[in-house]
C-alpha positions as CSV (number, residue, x, y, z in Angstrom):
1,M,37.0,-0.7,30.9
2,P,39.9,1.7,30.0
3,K,39.1,4.8,28.1
4,A,41.2,3.8,25.1
5,E,39.5,0.4,24.8
6,R,36.0,2.1,25.0
7,Q,37.0,4.5,22.2
8,Q,38.2,1.6,20.1
9,L,35.0,-0.3,20.6
10,S,33.0,2.9,19.8
11,R,34.9,3.3,16.5
12,K,34.4,-0.3,15.5
13,R,30.7,0.1,16.3
14,E,30.5,3.2,14.1
15,R,32.3,1.6,11.2
16,R,30.0,-1.4,11.5
17,Q,26.9,0.8,11.4
18,Q,28.2,2.7,8.5
19,R,29.0,-0.5,6.7
20,Q,25.5,-1.8,7.3
21,A,24.0,1.4,6.0
22,E,26.0,1.1,2.8
23,I,24.9,-2.5,2.3
24,Q,21.2,-1.4,2.8
25,Q,21.7,1.0,-0.2
26,L,22.3,-1.9,-2.5
27,P,19.5,-3.3,-4.6
28,P,17.9,-6.4,-3.0
29,T,19.3,-8.9,-5.5
30,E,22.9,-7.6,-5.1
31,R,22.5,-7.5,-1.3
32,K,21.6,-11.2,-1.3
33,E,24.4,-12.1,-3.7
34,M,26.9,-10.2,-1.6
35,L,25.7,-12.1,1.6
36,V,26.0,-15.4,-0.3
37,G,29.4,-14.5,-1.7
38,R,30.8,-13.5,1.8
39,A,29.5,-16.7,3.4
40,M,30.7,-18.9,0.6
41,S,34.2,-17.4,0.5
42,K,34.4,-17.6,4.3
43,M,33.5,-21.3,4.3
44,V,35.9,-22.2,1.5
45,L,38.8,-20.3,3.1
46,A,38.0,-21.8,6.5
47,A,38.0,-25.3,5.2
48,Y,41.2,-24.7,3.1
49,L,43.1,-23.2,5.9
50,F,41.9,-25.8,8.5
51,I,43.1,-28.6,6.3
52,M,46.4,-27.0,5.1
53,H,47.4,-25.9,8.6
54,P,46.5,-28.9,10.8
55,W,48.4,-27.6,13.9
56,A,47.2,-24.0,13.8
57,G,44.7,-22.7,16.4
58,P,41.6,-20.7,15.6
59,G,43.3,-17.3,16.1
60,P,46.1,-17.8,13.5
61,L,43.5,-19.4,11.1
62,T,41.2,-16.4,11.4
63,S,44.1,-14.0,10.8
64,K,45.1,-15.9,7.7
65,R,41.6,-15.9,6.4
66,N,41.1,-12.2,7.1
67,S,44.3,-11.3,5.3
68,R,43.0,-13.0,2.2
69,T,39.5,-11.5,2.3
70,M,40.8,-8.0,2.7
71,V,41.5,-7.8,-1.0
72,M,37.9,-8.6,-1.9
73,D,35.5,-5.7,-2.2
74,D,31.7,-5.7,-2.5
75,Q,31.7,-6.2,-6.3
76,I,33.9,-9.3,-6.0
77,M,31.6,-10.7,-3.3
78,I,28.5,-9.9,-5.4
79,S,30.1,-11.7,-8.4
80,L,31.1,-14.7,-6.2
81,G,27.6,-14.9,-4.8
82,R,26.0,-14.7,-8.2
83,T,28.2,-17.4,-9.6
84,Y,27.4,-19.7,-6.6
85,L,23.7,-19.1,-7.0
86,V,23.5,-19.5,-10.8
87,H,26.0,-22.4,-11.1
88,D,27.5,-24.2,-8.2
89,L,30.4,-24.2,-5.7
90,D,33.0,-25.4,-8.2
91,W,32.3,-22.5,-10.5
92,A,32.6,-20.1,-7.6
93,L,35.9,-21.7,-6.7
94,D,37.2,-21.0,-10.3
95,E,36.3,-17.4,-9.7
96,L,37.8,-17.2,-6.2
97,R,41.2,-18.9,-7.0
98,P,42.8,-15.9,-8.9
99,I,41.9,-13.6,-6.0
100,C,42.8,-16.0,-3.1
101,P,45.2,-18.7,-4.3
102,L,44.1,-22.1,-3.2
103,Y,47.1,-24.3,-4.0
104,G,46.2,-27.7,-5.2
105,V,42.5,-27.1,-5.1
106,R,40.7,-26.9,-8.5
107,A,37.4,-28.4,-7.3
108,W,35.5,-28.9,-4.1
109,T,36.4,-32.6,-4.1
110,D,40.1,-31.7,-4.0
111,L,39.7,-30.3,-0.5
112,V,38.2,-33.7,0.5
113,V,41.2,-35.5,-0.9
114,H,43.6,-33.1,0.9
115,Y,41.9,-33.7,4.2
116,Q,41.8,-37.5,3.8
117,T,45.5,-37.7,3.0
118,S,46.9,-35.1,5.4
119,Q,45.1,-35.8,8.7
120,P,47.4,-35.7,11.7
121,M,47.5,-38.7,14.0
122,V,44.7,-38.2,16.6
123,L,45.6,-39.0,20.2
124,G,43.8,-38.3,23.5
125,V,40.4,-39.7,22.3
126,D,38.8,-43.0,23.2
127,T,40.1,-45.9,21.1
128,I,36.8,-47.6,21.8
129,F,33.7,-45.6,20.9
130,P,31.6,-45.5,24.1
131,P,28.1,-46.9,23.4
132,K,26.4,-43.9,25.1
133,Y,27.7,-41.6,22.4
134,R,25.7,-43.3,19.8
135,A,22.8,-41.2,21.2
136,V,24.6,-38.2,19.8
137,E,24.5,-39.7,16.4
138,S,20.8,-40.3,16.8
139,V,20.3,-36.6,17.7
140,L,22.3,-35.4,14.7
141,G,20.7,-38.0,12.3
142,Y,24.2,-38.8,11.2
143,K,26.5,-41.8,11.8
144,F,30.1,-40.9,12.0
145,T,32.7,-42.9,10.1
146,N,35.6,-41.3,12.0
147,K,34.3,-41.5,15.6
148,S,37.3,-39.5,16.9
149,L,35.9,-36.4,15.2
150,L,32.7,-36.7,17.3
151,M,34.7,-37.3,20.5
152,Q,36.9,-34.2,19.8
153,A,33.8,-32.0,19.3
154,L,32.6,-32.9,22.8
155,Y,35.7,-31.7,24.6
156,P,35.1,-28.1,25.7
157,K,38.6,-27.0,26.8
158,G,40.7,-29.5,28.8
159,G,41.8,-33.0,28.0
160,L,44.9,-34.6,26.5
161,R,45.0,-33.6,22.8
162,P,48.0,-33.2,20.5
163,V,46.2,-30.7,18.3
164,E,46.0,-27.4,20.2
165,S,42.4,-26.3,20.8
166,T,40.8,-29.2,19.0
167,L,37.3,-28.2,19.7
168,E,38.1,-24.6,18.9
169,R,39.4,-25.6,15.5
170,L,36.3,-27.5,14.8
171,E,34.2,-24.6,16.1
172,Y,36.1,-22.2,13.7
173,L,35.2,-24.5,10.8
174,G,31.7,-25.2,11.9
175,D,30.9,-21.5,12.4
176,A,31.7,-20.9,8.7
177,V,29.8,-24.0,7.5
178,L,26.8,-23.1,9.7
179,E,26.5,-19.7,8.2
180,V,26.3,-21.1,4.6
181,V,23.8,-23.8,5.6
182,A,21.5,-21.2,7.4
183,L,21.8,-18.8,4.4
184,D,20.9,-21.5,1.9
185,F,17.9,-22.5,4.0
186,M,16.6,-19.0,4.5
187,R,17.0,-17.8,0.9
188,R,15.1,-20.9,-0.3
189,H,12.2,-20.5,2.2
190,F,12.1,-16.7,2.1
191,P,13.1,-15.8,-1.4
192,E,11.3,-12.4,-1.5
193,D,12.2,-11.3,2.0
194,G,14.4,-8.3,2.5
195,K,15.6,-9.4,5.9
196,L,17.8,-12.3,4.9
197,A,20.9,-11.0,6.8
198,T,18.8,-10.6,10.0
199,R,17.3,-14.0,9.7
200,V,20.6,-15.7,9.3
201,Q,22.2,-13.7,12.1
202,M,19.4,-14.7,14.5
203,S,19.5,-18.3,13.3
204,V,23.2,-18.9,14.2
205,C,23.4,-16.7,17.3
206,N,24.8,-18.3,20.5
207,Q,21.5,-18.3,22.2
208,V,19.8,-20.4,19.5
209,L,22.7,-22.9,19.3
210,Q,22.8,-23.3,23.1
211,A,19.0,-23.9,23.0
212,A,19.5,-26.6,20.4
213,C,22.1,-28.2,22.7
214,L,19.8,-28.1,25.7
215,E,16.6,-29.1,23.9
216,T,18.1,-32.1,22.2
217,G,20.0,-33.3,25.3
218,L,23.4,-32.9,23.7
219,Y,24.6,-31.1,26.8
220,K,24.6,-34.5,28.6
221,F,27.5,-35.6,26.5
222,V,29.8,-32.6,26.9
223,R,32.9,-34.0,28.5
224,V,33.9,-31.8,31.4
225,C,37.5,-32.1,32.4
226,S,39.2,-31.1,35.6
227,E,40.7,-28.0,33.9
228,D,37.2,-26.7,33.1
229,V,36.6,-25.2,36.5
230,G,33.0,-24.0,36.9
231,L,31.8,-25.4,33.6
232,E,29.5,-28.0,35.2
233,D,27.8,-25.2,37.2
234,D,27.5,-23.1,34.1
235,I,25.8,-25.9,32.2
236,A,23.5,-26.6,35.1
237,A,22.5,-22.9,35.3
238,A,21.8,-22.8,31.5
239,K,19.7,-26.0,31.8
240,A,17.6,-24.6,34.7
241,S,17.3,-21.3,32.9
242,W,16.1,-22.9,29.7
243,K,13.5,-25.0,31.5
244,A,12.2,-21.9,33.4
245,A,12.2,-19.8,30.2
246,K,10.1,-22.3,28.4
247,Q,7.6,-22.5,31.2
248,G,7.6,-18.8,32.2
249,F,7.7,-17.0,28.9
250,P,5.2,-18.7,26.6
251,K,4.8,-15.7,24.5
252,E,8.5,-15.0,24.1
253,A,11.2,-16.9,22.4
254,P,12.6,-18.9,25.3
255,W,16.2,-18.6,24.0
256,R,16.0,-14.9,24.5
257,Q,15.6,-15.3,28.2
258,Q,18.1,-18.0,29.1
259,H,21.4,-17.9,30.9
260,L,24.1,-18.1,28.3
261,C,26.7,-20.8,28.5
262,K,28.8,-20.1,25.4
263,T,30.5,-23.5,25.7
264,L,27.2,-25.2,24.7
265,A,26.9,-23.0,21.6
266,D,30.6,-23.8,20.8
267,V,29.9,-27.5,21.0
268,V,27.1,-27.3,18.4
269,E,29.4,-25.4,16.0
270,A,32.1,-28.0,16.6
271,L,29.7,-30.8,15.9
272,F,28.8,-29.1,12.6
273,G,32.5,-28.9,11.8
274,A,33.0,-32.6,12.7
275,V,30.1,-33.7,10.5
276,F,31.3,-31.5,7.7
277,L,34.7,-33.2,7.7
278,D,33.3,-36.7,8.2
279,C,30.6,-36.5,5.4
280,E,33.3,-35.4,2.9
281,M,32.0,-31.8,2.9
282,D,28.6,-32.7,1.5
283,M,26.5,-29.6,1.9
284,V,23.2,-31.6,1.3
285,R,24.1,-33.7,4.4
286,M,24.9,-30.5,6.4
287,G,21.4,-29.2,5.5
288,K,19.9,-32.3,7.0
289,V,21.7,-31.9,10.2
290,W,20.5,-28.3,10.3
291,D,16.9,-29.5,9.8
292,V,17.0,-31.8,12.8
293,L,19.2,-29.8,15.2
294,V,18.8,-26.1,14.7
295,W,15.7,-25.4,12.6
296,P,13.2,-26.9,15.1
297,I,14.4,-24.5,17.8
298,I,13.9,-21.5,15.6
299,H,10.5,-22.6,14.3
300,Q,9.0,-23.7,17.6
301,T,10.2,-20.7,19.7
302,A,10.2,-17.8,17.2
303,V,7.1,-18.4,15.1
304,N,4.8,-17.4,18.0
305,S,7.0,-14.7,19.6
306,R,7.9,-11.8,17.5
307,G,6.6,-12.9,14.1
308,W,10.0,-12.8,12.4
309,L,9.2,-16.2,10.8
310,A,5.8,-16.9,9.3
311,T,4.5,-20.4,9.3
312,A,2.6,-19.7,6.1
313,S,5.8,-19.1,4.3
314,L,7.2,-22.5,5.0
């Protein structure tokens, strides 16, 4: 790695550590409110930009989102989080709009209407839903109305698609949704805990999401195209590693030991994004998908490993 790049990474690491130290100085209640405010605003902006820019890839979408969140300091995030916790998402939207204009959006349901009326024509997906993919719906505990969303979420890279980086767009959206779902779950089950940020970070890390993909068998439905050179071997290595980890490390969380195939984690995030759009952005429904897909992995593997989750607290 070039010296300039190493120095840049070092500066970023120092700024991140300094930022984390500043956050730890906040009172516990404000720290929780700030985490909630950040996650909520990230999800709202991700959904808004995803819908309003249907042809933009994840890179431009992230840049647009970051340019809007730059104007929001800690006190704004704390206020947004407090409003979301005390009232609901629509109240938080009212507070967010003057800071980050959301044109045409006065309530959460307005985003649903915008999505339903502005979807681009989807090509390059199966016109007839293959019966085998109904098993994916069984794993998720959710039946898709728009089957093409499910099919798009299972394309890692290649394939004929008019929307550039279809899975990457869904992954961009699912990442933001997943953070809010995990945060809502953890703050409800561990209300007095001071490690909320750590719990959420561990819950949505790539290793846990890949483990969910492997344990539930979703990896069988990832559609590998000819352009994805080496992906089949990477998935096979992850599968073998996951099986060995579960057998060989009974006292450790197996997902800590496995070979990482990030594509599998990306697919889980994309599936969250697909369900989010299909269920009309119903956060209660998203919580149910979390309960059947991700939470069992965390509970089964982490409860008996490092004690970061206590069964008695559930």
